[in-house]
Each structure stands twice: as C-alpha cells, then as structure tokens.
C-alpha positions in Angstrom: 109.5 86.8 112.3 105.8 86.1 112.5 103.0 83.6 113.3 99.6 84.5 112.0 96.6 82.5 113.3 93.4 83.1 111.4 90.2 81.3 110.5 91.8 80.1 107.3 94.7 78.3 108.9 98.1 79.1 110.5 100.9 80.8 108.7 104.3 81.8 109.8 108.1 81.9 109.4 110.1 78.8 110.1 112.3 78.6 113.2 112.5 80.8 116.3 110.3 80.7 119.4 107.2 78.6 120.0 104.0 80.7 119.5 106.0 83.5 117.8 106.9 81.5 114.6 105.8 78.4 112.7 107.9 76.0 114.8 107.4 72.2 114.8 105.5 72.5 118.1 103.1 75.0 116.5 102.6 72.8 113.4 101.8 69.8 115.6 99.4 71.7 117.9 97.4 73.2 115.0 97.3 69.9 113.1 96.0 68.2 116.3 93.3 70.9 116.6 92.2 70.4 113.0 92.1 66.6 113.3 90.2 66.8 116.6 87.6 69.2 115.0 87.4 67.0 111.9 86.6 63.9 113.9 83.9 65.7 115.8 82.5 67.3 112.6 82.5 63.9 110.7 80.6 62.2 113.6 82.6 59.0 113.1 85.8 57.6 114.6 87.6 56.6 111.4 88.3 59.5 109.0 90.6 60.3 106.1 92.5 63.5 105.2 94.2 64.3 101.9 97.6 66.2 102.3 99.7 67.8 99.6 102.5 70.4 99.7 104.3 72.9 97.5 108.0 72.6 96.9 109.2 75.1 99.6 112.2 74.0 101.6 110.3 73.4 104.9 107.6 71.4 103.2 108.8 67.9 103.8 109.5 68.7 107.5 106.1 70.3 108.1 104.3 67.4 106.2 106.0 64.8 108.4 105.0 66.6 111.5 101.4 67.1 110.4 100.9 63.6 109.0 102.3 61.9 112.1 100.1 64.1 114.3 97.0 63.1 112.4 98.1 59.4 112.4 98.4 59.8 116.2 94.8 60.9 116.3 93.8 57.7 114.4 93.3 59.5 111.1 94.2 57.9 107.8 96.3 60.0 105.4 96.3 60.1 101.6 99.7 61.7 100.9 99.9 63.4 97.5 103.5 64.5 98.0 104.4 67.5 95.8 101.1 68.9 94.7 99.1 72.1 94.2 96.4 73.7 96.2 93.7 73.1 93.5 94.9 69.5 93.1 94.3 68.8 96.8 90.9 70.5 96.5 90.0 68.2 93.6 91.3 65.1 95.4 89.2 65.5 98.6 85.8 64.8 97.0 87.1 62.2 94.5 88.6 60.3 97.5 85.5 60.9 99.6 87.8 62.2 102.2 86.7 64.1 105.3 89.1 67.0 104.8 92.3 68.2 103.3 95.4 70.2 104.2 97.7 72.0 101.8 101.1 72.9 103.2 102.0 76.1 101.4 102.4 79.8 102.2 101.2 80.7 98.7 102.9 83.9 97.5 105.0 84.4 100.6 108.8 84.1 100.4 110.6 80.8 101.1 111.0 81.3 104.9 107.2 81.1 105.3 105.0 78.1 105.4 101.3 77.4 106.3 98.6 74.9 106.9 95.6 75.7 104.7 92.6 73.7 105.8 89.7 72.1 103.7 86.4 70.6 104.6 84.9 67.4 103.1 83.9 69.3 99.9 87.5 70.3 99.3 86.7 73.9 100.1 88.2 76.3 102.6 86.6 76.3 106.1 83.9 78.8 107.2 84.8 81.5 109.7 82.9 79.7 112.4 84.7 76.4 111.8 88.1 78.1 111.7 87.3 79.9 115.0 86.4 76.5 116.6 89.8 75.0 115.6 91.6 78.0 117.0 89.8 77.5 120.3 90.7 73.8 120.4 94.4 74.7 119.8 94.3 77.4 122.5 92.9 74.9 125.1 95.0 71.9 124.0 91.8 69.9 123.8 92.9 66.7 122.0 92.5 63.0 122.6 95.0 60.8 120.8 94.4 57.2 119.7 95.7 54.1 121.4 98.2 52.0 119.6 95.7 49.6 118.0 93.8 52.5 116.5 96.5 54.6 114.9 96.0 55.9 111.4 98.0 54.9 108.4 99.5 56.7 105.4 98.7 55.9 101.8 100.9 57.6 99.1 99.3 58.6 95.8 101.4 60.6 93.4 98.9 60.4 90.5 96.7 63.4 91.4 98.3 66.0 89.3 97.6 63.8 86.3 94.1 63.2 87.5 93.6 66.9 88.0 94.7 67.6 84.4 92.2 64.9 83.2 89.4 66.7 85.1 90.4 70.0 83.4 90.6 68.5 79.9 87.1 66.9 80.4 85.5 70.3 80.9 83.0 71.1 78.1 84.4 74.6 77.6 88.0 73.3 77.2 88.5 72.6 73.5 91.7 70.6 73.2 91.5 70.2 69.4 91.3 73.9 68.8 94.2 74.5 71.1 96.3 71.9 69.4 95.4 73.4 66.0 96.6 76.8 67.1 100.2 75.5 67.7 100.9 77.9 70.5 104.4 78.4 71.9 104.4 79.4 75.6 107.0 80.3 78.3 106.3 79.0 81.8 107.7 80.4 85.0 107.0 77.9 87.8 109.0 79.8 90.4 110.8 76.5 91.1 107.7 75.0 92.8 105.0 72.6 91.8 103.6 74.8 89.1 106.8 73.8 87.2 105.4 70.2 87.3 101.7 70.8 86.7 101.5 73.6 84.1 104.0 72.1 81.6 102.2 68.7 81.9 98.9 70.4 81.1 100.3 72.3 78.2 102.0 69.3 76.7 98.7 67.4 76.9 97.2 70.3 74.8 99.9 70.2 72.2 101.5 73.4 73.3 105.2 74.0 72.8 106.6 74.7 76.3 109.7 76.7 77.1 110.4 76.1 80.8 111.8 78.9 83.1 112.4 78.1 86.8 110.4 74.8 86.6 112.6 72.7 88.8 110.7 72.1 92.1 113.7 72.8 94.4 111.9 75.3 96.6 114.7 77.9 95.9 112.5 80.7 94.5 114.6 82.6 91.9 112.6 85.8 92.5 109.9 87.1 94.9 107.2 84.4 94.3 104.3 86.9 94.2 103.5 87.2 90.4 103.7 91.0 90.2 105.3 93.0 87.3 108.4 94.0 89.2 109.3 90.3 89.9 108.9 89.0 86.3 111.5 90.7 84.2 113.2 87.3 83.3 110.0 85.8 81.7 109.1 89.1 80.0 112.5 89.1 78.3 112.3 85.4 77.4 108.8 85.7 75.8 110.1 88.4 73.4 113.4 86.5 72.8 111.7 83.2 71.9 108.9 85.0 70.0 106.4 83.1 72.1 102.7 83.6 71.9 102.6 84.5 75.6 104.0 83.6 79.1 102.4 81.9 82.1 103.4 82.7 85.7 102.0 81.0 88.7 102.7 81.3 92.5 104.2 78.4 94.5 100.9 76.6 95.1 99.4 77.3 91.7 96.2 79.0 92.6 97.2 82.4 91.2 97.8 82.9 87.5 99.3 85.8 85.5 100.1 86.1 81.8 102.8 87.9 79.9 101.6 89.3 76.5 103.5 88.4 73.3 105.2 91.9 73.4 106.7 91.1 76.8 104.3 93.3 78.8 102.1 92.2 81.6 98.6 91.1 80.5 97.6 92.3 83.9 97.0 90.0 86.9 93.5 91.5 87.2 92.7 90.6 83.6 93.3 86.9 84.0 89.8 86.6 85.5 88.4 89.2 83.1 89.5 87.2 80.0 88.4 83.8 81.3 85.0 85.3 82.4 84.6 86.9 78.9 85.0 83.4 77.3 82.8 81.6 79.8 80.0 84.2 79.7 80.1 84.1 75.9 79.2 80.4 76.2 77.2 80.2 79.4 74.8 83.0 80.5 75.1 83.9 84.1 76.6 86.1 86.9 80.0 86.7 88.3 81.6 87.5 91.6 85.0 88.8 92.7 86.3 90.5 95.8 86.1 94.3 96.4 89.8 94.7 95.7 89.3 93.5 92.1 89.0 95.5 88.9 85.8 97.1 87.7 86.6 95.5 84.3 84.9 92.3 85.4 81.7 94.2 86.2 81.9 95.8 82.7 82.4 92.4 80.9 79.7 90.7 82.9 77.2 93.5 82.1 78.2 93.3 78.4 77.1 89.6 78.4 73.8 90.4 80.2 74.9 89.1 83.6 75.0 90.6 87.1 78.3 91.3 89.0 78.7 91.5 92.8 81.7 92.1 95.0 82.4 90.1 98.2 84.8 90.8 101.1 88.4 89.8 100.4 89.1 86.1 100.9 88.4 83.0 98.9 85.8 81.7 101.3 83.9 84.9 101.0 84.0 84.9 97.2 82.8 81.3 97.1 79.9 82.0 99.5 78.7 84.8 97.3 79.2 82.8 94.1 76.9 80.0 95.5 74.3 82.6 96.6 74.3 84.3 93.2 74.7 81.1 91.1 77.8 82.7 89.5 79.1 80.7 86.5 82.6 82.0 87.1 84.3 84.2 89.7 87.5 84.6 91.6 90.0 87.3 92.8 91.8 90.0 91.0 95.2 88.5 92.1 94.8 86.0 89.2 92.6 83.5 91.0 90.0 81.7 88.8 87.1 79.9 90.4 85.1 77.8 88.0 82.4 75.8 89.7 82.1 73.3 86.9 85.2 71.7 88.3 85.4 72.9 92.0 84.9 75.9 94.2 88.6 76.9 94.5 91.1 79.1 92.7 92.7 77.0 90.0 95.5 78.1 87.7 95.2 74.9 85.6 91.6 75.7 84.8 92.5 79.3 84.0 95.2 78.2 81.6 92.9 75.8 79.7 90.0 78.3 79.5 92.4 81.1 78.4 94.0 78.9 75.7 90.6 77.9 74.3 89.5 81.6 74.3 92.7 82.6 72.5 92.4 79.8 70.0 88.8 80.8 69.1 89.5 84.5 69.0 92.3 84.2 66.4 94.1 87.3 67.8 97.3 87.8 69.6 97.4 88.1 73.4 98.2 91.8 73.2 95.2 92.4 70.9 93.0 90.4 73.2 94.1 92.6 76.2 93.6 95.8 74.2 90.0 94.8 73.6 89.1 94.9 77.3 88.0 98.0 79.3 91.2 99.8 80.3 91.7 100.2 84.0 95.0 100.4 85.9 95.8 99.4 89.4 98.3 100.2 92.1 99.0 97.7 94.9 100.9 99.1 97.8 101.4 98.1 101.4 102.4 99.6 104.8 104.3 97.4 107.2 102.7 97.1 110.6 104.4 97.5 113.9 102.8 96.7 117.3 102.0 100.3 118.2 100.0 100.9 115.0 96.2 100.8 115.7 94.8 99.6 112.3 91.2 100.0 113.3 91.7 103.6 114.4 93.5 104.4 111.1 90.7 102.8 109.0 88.0 104.7 111.0 89.9 108.0 110.5 90.1 107.4 106.8 86.4 106.5 106.7 85.5 109.8 108.5 87.8 111.8 106.2 85.9 110.5 103.1 82.5 110.3 104.6 80.9 112.2 101.7 82.0 109.6 99.2 80.5 106.1 98.5 82.0 104.0 101.3 81.9 100.3 102.1 83.2 98.9 105.4 82.3 95.3 104.7 86.1 94.6 104.6 88.3 97.4 105.8 87.4 100.6 104.0 86.6 100.9 100.3 86.1 104.4 98.9 84.4 104.6 95.5 85.0 107.8 93.7 83.2 108.5 90.4 86.4 107.8 88.3 88.5 105.6 90.6 88.5 103.8 94.0 90.8 102.9 96.9 90.5 99.9 99.2 92.3 99.8 102.5 92.4 96.6 104.6 94.6 94.7 107.0 96.1 91.6 105.3 95.0 88.1 106.6 98.4 86.6 105.6 101.0 89.2 106.4 101.5 92.0 109.0 100.7 94.8 106.6 97.9 97.2 105.5 97.1 96.7 101.9 96.3 99.7 99.7 94.7 99.0 96.4 93.7 101.8 94.0 92.3 101.7 90.5 91.9 104.4 87.9 91.8 104.9 84.1 95.5 105.6 83.9 98.5 104.2 85.8 99.7 107.7 86.8 96.2 108.4 88.3 96.2 105.1 90.2 99.8 105.6 91.5 99.1 109.2 92.5 95.9 108.2 94.4 97.8 105.5 96.2 100.6 107.9 97.1 98.1 110.4 98.4 96.3 107.8 100.6 99.6 106.4 101.9 100.8 109.9 102.9 97.5 110.5 104.8 97.9 107.1 106.6 101.5 107.9 107.5 100.3 111.2 109.0 97.9 109.3 111.2 100.6 106.8 112.2 
C-alpha cells in the first residue's frame, strides 16, 4: 500500500495507516492545504473551486471529504459529480473559478484514488505551486472559516454536455462529414465516466455505438491502463461486429487508444500521431510530446514543415513547452491529446472528434491509415521499487555505461542510439522504474528492453 505526494497532487491506495495510504485524514489534510494555497494565490477571501470525479468506488467518499474541507475554509464548490478530467479542465475557466480538483487515479487499479489539482486556467499546477502546497500540508498551516463564512455547494451535472458542445464547435471538427461516413464504433469505457462521455459524443456525431463496459459502476472489468494485453475483449468485439474501429479510454478519459478494424491495436503512441497529421494538414505549426513518446510524431511534423521538440515527462512539462514553441497540437505517447484550441489538457473527447474527421476525410480504413504512418514499435516495461533500491544510483550507473551515446538526463536517463532508444525514469504515480524502448521492429524493441532490464537487475 502506498501514498505518493508530488507536485501534481496526492495519490494512494484507500485504507490503512495515516500517512502511508490515502486515508480520510490524508484527503482532508491535502484538500485543506490546496484550499489555503488557493486563497492566498487568488488574493481574495471568497473563491470558487470546481470538483469532479471518475466512477471509482472510493470517489464519492473522497469527494465528500474534500468538498466539506473546502467548505470549512469558506470556499464555494461547483460539484460536477461524475465527470472526466478534461471536463473539469474545461469547466474551470467557463465558470471563472479559482481552481479545480479532479478525484481520479487515472490508469491505476480500483484501490487507488488521487486529488489532481488545477489553477484558475484549468491547467495543472507548476512545480513551485505544488511544492508550496506540500509545505502547507506538512506544517498543518490552515485557517478555517467561522460559521457565518462557510462555503456552499452548487451541483451542476450539465458539464459533460457542455464539454461535448465545446468539442463540436471546434473549426477542425466536421460533424457533417462524420455523419455522412456512417461509422460503427465499439467503445470500452472501463465502467467509468468514459462510458458516459464518449458514447454521448459519438451519438451527437451520428456514429453507431456498441457499448462495452460503459456502466459507470467503478468495478473495472480489466486493468484500466489501455495497453494491448488488457484489451482482448474489445479487440474481439470489433471484429465480431465488423466495426470500423474501437475506442478505449482510461477511467478519467484523458488517455485514448484505438483498435483497428482488423482487431489489432492502432498503437497508443499513434493516437497523437494521427491527430497531429490531421491538424498539421490544416494548420501549419509545431508539435511537442514528452521524451518517452514515439519518433513518429517528429517524422509527421517534419513532413508538414513544422518543428518537433520533446519535453520531460509530465503533462505540465508538455504544456509549458507547447506554449513556449506555439505548438498547434501536442501531448503524450500514452494516448494523451492536447489541442490548445479548446484547452491545455489531455482530452480524449477532442482526440475522438479529430480522429473521426481525419478518418472521414481520408476515405480509408483505420488499418490503412495506420499502415501509412512511419513504422516504429515500442516496449513499455517496469521494475517494482523496494525501499533499499537507490534509483538515482542506478540511473547514474546506466548513464555512465552508455556515456558514448547521445544521452539526455532532463528526465531520468534517455539513451538515443542511431536506430532505437531507451528511456529510464522513476514514475511520478507508482513506486516503479519505467523502461521505455522504441525500435523499427517489435522484437528489436523487446530485446532492447530485456537487455536494459537485465543490466538494471545486476545493479540492484
């Protein structure tokens, strides 16, 4: 059982000991720290926070704790109820709120939950802001409101519909072309809020929807991370139903993966590649992804005459570099699409709408679309951490071993070989070392990962 405190929020498993897991006490403490920081940051006494949650089993309990704590600080709450991470991000500026909280542990299994924190723009906090909140929590430096100045809670369950309207109003989303294509799509909502939002969006676009695990009970029917080994059910159903493709999202709907019409993975990395190909074909500009993402985005960007740059891993780092480079689209290779025309956050609804328009315009099948992109293959492995493992020492040793290669230490250690690469880094969300490799064949990527893992295990 684990509690992870980082600049992006607090994440942990439900139950157990205070300070070791995400207990009610820890949820209250961290919510109080965020509320205290937000009041100071806003420079005014009366502020508003938007809160939404995914469907995981602990969500209602954690939301009640967080909302009540903020009310106790004199903060007003706009409660979206069951929602998605990008929906909350869209709601914050529309409501002119001072901040937002999404209660979700993203791709983590059901025993996990988290508080993901937003600023007044609906964007994730900077490292400095996150560090200040951690300091407030560590020092228990809160001042609660007197009875006449308590906050209040306003419920608003319309925001998924509002979010869909915002997506449909994007100039590059062509609803008429999508309707004319008469697509048939299978959706795996992993029994969370994607099962609400994605079918609603598709139905607005005239797409025939076959629902799989779209009942938001929080009982995830498979590991919720949208990786190939977890998606056999939808792969089989796409072929059985002769669907045009399948859509898979994680529990909070900021990651997006496709299943091609032949039942094979489109490739989580290629979600961003395909959407960027479409956007860059209409809007000249640059792109950004993190350094664990495929080289295919670089290739597509350069094909369209743009410039590609890689940031450190983490959405806030991608967004910062996108703003600096005036990127027209960016994101992360885990299926996260960031399209600034709507907001600076990973958004599966935007990704679906852009992809559908691209597919409708191209007139080809999803498999044919995928076959037309540069062919790279990735391996994503991880090593579980234990207290005695010195991650920094391991990364330094690997850096030294490959000192003759092109190395970046901006985020862990990335080693760029001429024909492939490997990226080693400590996860911000789980007690693991992540090992990403990419090559021009799956065997080569897998073999490189196995070689690196064996070298790390020798060091451990």
